[in-house]
ROLUMPA-794735 format. One line per field, with one value per residue: x, y, z of N, C-alpha, C in turn; residue number from 0. Coordinates in Angstrom, 2 decimals, always signed. Example, Ala and Ser with C-alpha at 12.3 -4.5 7.8 and 13.67 -1.06 7.14 Angstrom:
residues 2
n_u = c(+13.19  +12.85);
n_v = c(-5.69  -2.25);
n_w = c(+7.80  +7.08);
ca_u = c(+12.30  +13.67);
ca_v = c(-4.50  -1.06);
ca_w = c(+7.80  +7.14);
c_u = c(+13.20  +12.90);
c_v = c(-3.30  +0.03);
c_w = c(+7.80  +7.87);
num = c(0  1);
end
This chain:
residues 105
n_u = c(+54.06  +51.40  +48.62  +45.30  +45.76  +48.32  +51.19  +51.35  +52.53  +50.84  +49.40  +51.58  +53.04  +52.52  +50.66  +47.56  +45.11  +44.43  +44.60  +44.24  +46.66  +45.87  +42.98  +40.71  +39.44  +36.72  +35.99  +36.42  +34.45  +32.17  +32.42  +32.10  +29.46  +28.09  +28.56  +27.21  +24.62  +24.19  +24.34  +22.04  +20.01  +20.34  +19.75  +17.07  +15.85  +16.32  +14.80  +12.27  +11.59  +12.07  +13.79  +16.76  +19.55  +21.56  +21.11  +21.84  +24.59  +25.37  +24.72  +26.67  +28.91  +31.08  +29.79  +29.84  +30.63  +32.04  +34.31  +37.84  +39.77  +41.67  +40.50  +38.20  +39.02  +40.90  +41.68  +42.27  +44.87  +46.45  +48.44  +49.58  +52.19  +52.79  +50.28  +47.89  +45.41  +44.28  +40.87  +39.66  +41.11  +40.22  +38.29  +34.93  +34.33  +32.26  +30.19  +30.85  +31.20  +33.46  +34.25  +35.37  +38.42  +41.31  +42.37  +44.54  +45.23);
n_v = c(-60.75  -62.80  -63.66  -62.22  -59.66  -58.76  -56.66  -54.08  -51.92  -49.69  -49.67  -49.87  -47.55  -45.86  -43.40  -42.83  -41.48  -40.46  -37.53  -35.52  -33.09  -31.08  -29.54  -31.37  -30.98  -31.69  -31.45  -28.74  -27.73  -28.61  -27.10  -24.49  -24.77  -25.18  -22.69  -20.99  -21.92  -21.09  -18.33  -17.97  -18.61  -16.59  -14.39  -14.94  -14.76  -12.08  -10.92  -11.61  -9.77  -9.82  -8.68  -8.81  -8.93  -10.89  -11.36  -8.92  -8.96  -11.14  -10.21  -8.35  -9.84  -11.06  -12.27  -15.52  -15.25  -12.89  -13.39  -14.01  -16.76  -17.61  -16.94  -18.50  -21.15  -21.36  -20.56  -18.28  -19.02  -18.99  -20.70  -22.01  -22.23  -19.45  -18.56  -19.37  -21.85  -24.79  -25.20  -27.72  -28.86  -27.81  -28.57  -29.58  -27.80  -27.38  -26.44  -24.01  -20.42  -19.27  -16.93  -14.59  -12.99  -11.89  -8.49  -8.01  -10.63);
n_w = c(+97.29  +96.41  +94.27  +94.09  +95.03  +94.40  +93.96  +91.53  +88.89  +88.93  +91.45  +93.05  +92.96  +90.86  +88.93  +90.35  +90.02  +87.00  +85.34  +82.54  +81.46  +79.89  +78.50  +76.55  +73.15  +73.16  +75.86  +76.16  +74.43  +75.79  +78.12  +77.08  +76.20  +78.64  +79.83  +78.06  +78.46  +81.09  +80.70  +79.12  +80.94  +82.87  +81.27  +80.65  +83.17  +83.71  +81.67  +82.51  +84.39  +87.08  +89.97  +91.82  +94.12  +93.53  +90.84  +89.72  +90.28  +88.66  +86.14  +85.81  +85.28  +82.64  +79.49  +77.89  +75.22  +75.30  +76.72  +77.03  +75.68  +77.55  +79.98  +79.89  +80.11  +82.10  +85.52  +88.24  +90.53  +93.57  +94.46  +92.32  +89.91  +87.91  +88.42  +87.22  +86.68  +85.17  +84.32  +84.66  +86.66  +88.99  +91.80  +91.39  +89.25  +87.47  +88.92  +89.94  +89.69  +87.66  +86.45  +87.26  +87.88  +89.72  +89.26  +86.56  +86.20);
ca_u = c(+52.70  +50.79  +47.17  +44.54  +46.18  +49.75  +51.51  +51.60  +53.10  +49.86  +49.17  +52.86  +53.54  +52.20  +49.56  +46.31  +44.06  +45.04  +43.83  +45.08  +47.14  +45.29  +41.58  +40.49  +38.46  +35.36  +35.74  +36.31  +33.12  +31.19  +32.57  +31.43  +28.02  +27.58  +28.57  +26.12  +23.36  +24.07  +24.02  +20.65  +19.16  +20.44  +19.02  +15.64  +15.41  +16.31  +13.68  +11.01  +11.28  +12.41  +15.02  +17.37  +20.97  +22.38  +20.95  +22.66  +25.99  +25.60  +24.66  +27.94  +29.94  +31.10  +29.15  +30.79  +31.15  +32.91  +35.49  +39.02  +39.94  +42.44  +39.57  +37.21  +39.55  +41.79  +41.24  +43.35  +45.24  +47.62  +49.47  +50.11  +53.22  +52.14  +49.01  +46.72  +45.18  +43.28  +39.56  +39.30  +41.85  +39.51  +37.20  +33.55  +34.37  +31.01  +29.21  +31.36  +31.31  +34.89  +34.39  +36.06  +39.81  +41.85  +42.81  +45.88  +45.42);
ca_v = c(-61.15  -63.42  -63.72  -61.12  -58.35  -58.57  -55.29  -53.79  -50.58  -48.66  -49.56  -49.84  -46.18  -45.08  -42.46  -43.50  -40.73  -39.86  -36.44  -34.92  -31.77  -30.13  -29.83  -31.87  -30.16  -32.04  -30.86  -27.29  -27.49  -28.79  -25.93  -23.37  -25.07  -24.90  -21.25  -20.42  -22.26  -20.20  -17.01  -17.93  -18.58  -15.25  -13.49  -15.23  -14.21  -10.62  -10.57  -11.82  -8.58  -10.02  -7.97  -9.13  -8.59  -11.90  -11.16  -7.76  -9.43  -12.00  -9.40  -7.63  -10.75  -11.13  -13.42  -16.47  -14.73  -11.75  -13.82  -14.51  -18.20  -17.80  -16.87  -19.57  -22.48  -21.34  -19.71  -17.79  -19.88  -18.43  -21.70  -22.57  -21.43  -18.68  -18.10  -19.83  -23.28  -25.25  -25.30  -29.08  -29.24  -27.24  -29.48  -29.14  -26.58  -27.17  -25.80  -22.72  -19.33  -18.98  -15.88  -13.43  -13.18  -10.63  -7.58  -8.28  -12.06);
ca_w = c(+97.59  +95.24  +94.29  +93.50  +95.52  +94.22  +93.58  +90.13  +88.75  +89.29  +92.89  +93.75  +93.05  +89.67  +89.07  +90.66  +89.35  +85.83  +84.74  +81.51  +81.83  +78.95  +78.19  +75.19  +72.42  +73.59  +77.18  +75.93  +73.86  +76.87  +79.00  +76.41  +76.20  +79.99  +80.07  +77.26  +79.13  +82.24  +80.16  +78.68  +82.13  +83.44  +80.38  +80.79  +84.46  +83.56  +80.80  +83.21  +85.17  +88.49  +90.36  +93.10  +94.17  +92.85  +89.40  +89.37  +90.28  +87.51  +84.92  +85.71  +84.79  +81.18  +78.87  +77.32  +73.96  +75.58  +77.49  +76.33  +75.92  +78.78  +81.10  +79.81  +80.39  +83.26  +86.61  +89.10  +91.65  +94.25  +94.74  +91.08  +89.24  +86.85  +89.01  +86.47  +86.83  +84.22  +84.96  +85.02  +87.86  +90.13  +92.17  +91.14  +88.44  +86.75  +89.82  +90.40  +88.74  +87.56  +85.44  +87.81  +88.29  +90.22  +88.21  +86.09  +85.97);
c_u = c(+52.06  +49.28  +46.54  +45.08  +47.69  +50.02  +51.74  +52.17  +52.12  +49.69  +50.46  +53.42  +53.27  +51.09  +48.27  +45.15  +44.70  +44.13  +44.74  +45.48  +46.55  +43.84  +41.46  +39.48  +37.02  +35.04  +35.65  +34.93  +32.04  +31.24  +31.87  +29.91  +27.39  +27.51  +27.46  +24.77  +23.13  +23.71  +22.56  +19.68  +19.17  +19.65  +17.52  +15.09  +15.34  +15.11  +12.33  +10.62  +11.58  +13.71  +15.48  +18.87  +21.85  +22.27  +21.80  +24.15  +26.30  +25.52  +25.95  +29.07  +29.93  +30.37  +30.22  +31.42  +32.11  +34.22  +36.62  +39.15  +40.71  +41.51  +38.53  +37.75  +40.55  +41.20  +42.43  +43.59  +46.52  +48.77  +50.15  +51.16  +52.57  +50.77  +47.78  +46.63  +44.09  +41.97  +39.25  +40.10  +41.21  +38.38  +35.84  +33.50  +33.08  +29.98  +29.62  +31.30  +32.77  +35.16  +35.12  +37.48  +40.29  +42.37  +44.27  +46.15  +44.33);
c_v = c(-61.68  -63.37  -62.47  -59.75  -58.14  -57.15  -55.21  -52.37  -49.51  -48.56  -49.66  -48.43  -45.34  -44.09  -43.22  -42.81  -39.99  -38.75  -35.76  -33.50  -30.70  -30.53  -30.32  -30.95  -30.46  -31.40  -29.34  -26.95  -27.62  -27.62  -24.72  -23.56  -24.78  -23.40  -20.55  -20.72  -21.37  -18.79  -16.91  -17.91  -17.20  -14.25  -13.70  -14.66  -12.69  -10.18  -10.75  -10.64  -8.70  -9.30  -8.45  -8.97  -9.59  -11.76  -9.99  -8.14  -10.24  -11.25  -8.61  -8.52  -10.78  -12.37  -14.31  -15.92  -13.56  -12.14  -14.25  -16.01  -18.48  -17.81  -17.98  -20.88  -22.51  -20.41  -19.31  -18.78  -19.32  -19.42  -22.25  -21.64  -20.73  -18.17  -18.46  -21.34  -23.68  -25.54  -26.71  -29.60  -28.69  -28.19  -28.83  -27.87  -26.35  -26.45  -24.41  -21.68  -18.90  -17.86  -14.65  -13.82  -11.86  -9.78  -7.89  -9.75  -12.58);
c_w = c(+96.31  +95.35  +93.69  +93.88  +95.39  +93.70  +92.07  +90.07  +89.25  +90.79  +93.69  +93.84  +91.83  +89.95  +89.33  +89.94  +88.18  +85.31  +83.73  +81.88  +80.94  +78.69  +76.75  +74.49  +72.85  +74.93  +77.07  +75.39  +74.92  +77.85  +78.39  +76.42  +77.56  +80.24  +79.28  +77.89  +80.34  +81.78  +79.73  +79.86  +82.77  +82.60  +80.50  +82.09  +84.37  +82.73  +81.49  +84.10  +86.65  +88.78  +91.73  +92.97  +93.40  +91.33  +88.93  +89.32  +89.04  +86.19  +84.72  +85.19  +83.27  +80.67  +78.24  +76.05  +74.15  +76.27  +76.58  +76.60  +77.22  +80.00  +81.08  +80.37  +81.54  +84.30  +87.45  +90.24  +92.28  +94.35  +93.49  +90.48  +88.04  +87.25  +88.18  +86.59  +85.84  +84.95  +85.43  +86.21  +89.13  +90.52  +91.98  +90.30  +87.67  +87.60  +90.24  +89.30  +88.72  +86.56  +85.96  +88.22  +88.87  +89.07  +87.84  +85.83  +85.07);
num = c(0  1  2  3  4  5  6  7  8  9  10  11  12  13  14  15  16  17  18  19  20  21  22  23  24  25  26  27  28  29  30  31  32  33  34  35  36  37  38  39  40  41  42  43  44  45  46  47  48  49  50  51  52  53  54  55  56  57  58  59  60  61  62  63  64  65  66  67  68  69  70  71  72  73  74  75  76  77  78  79  80  81  82  83  84  85  86  87  88  89  90  91  92  93  94  95  96  97  98  99  100  101  102  103  104);
end
């Protein structure tokens, strides 16, 4: 096929969505920054004196500074070999709370 829609390596069978298999230092720094921002919001709500169940749950989670790097940048996945999956491979990982893992993982 000739013209604008001729086949190339990419659309003939190469990778269409390229996502790196490892988090870059910049993406790690942004992840830490987001987690610190969430921690500061939780602390501000607690300091305001408001009490509700979701706040109690979030206060029980570890803060960014208390987490191991393995927990900051990976999450539990039943389907992945080794049961850990890099955070950036999880859809919408910036919107989820990925601070809890099953015991032992």
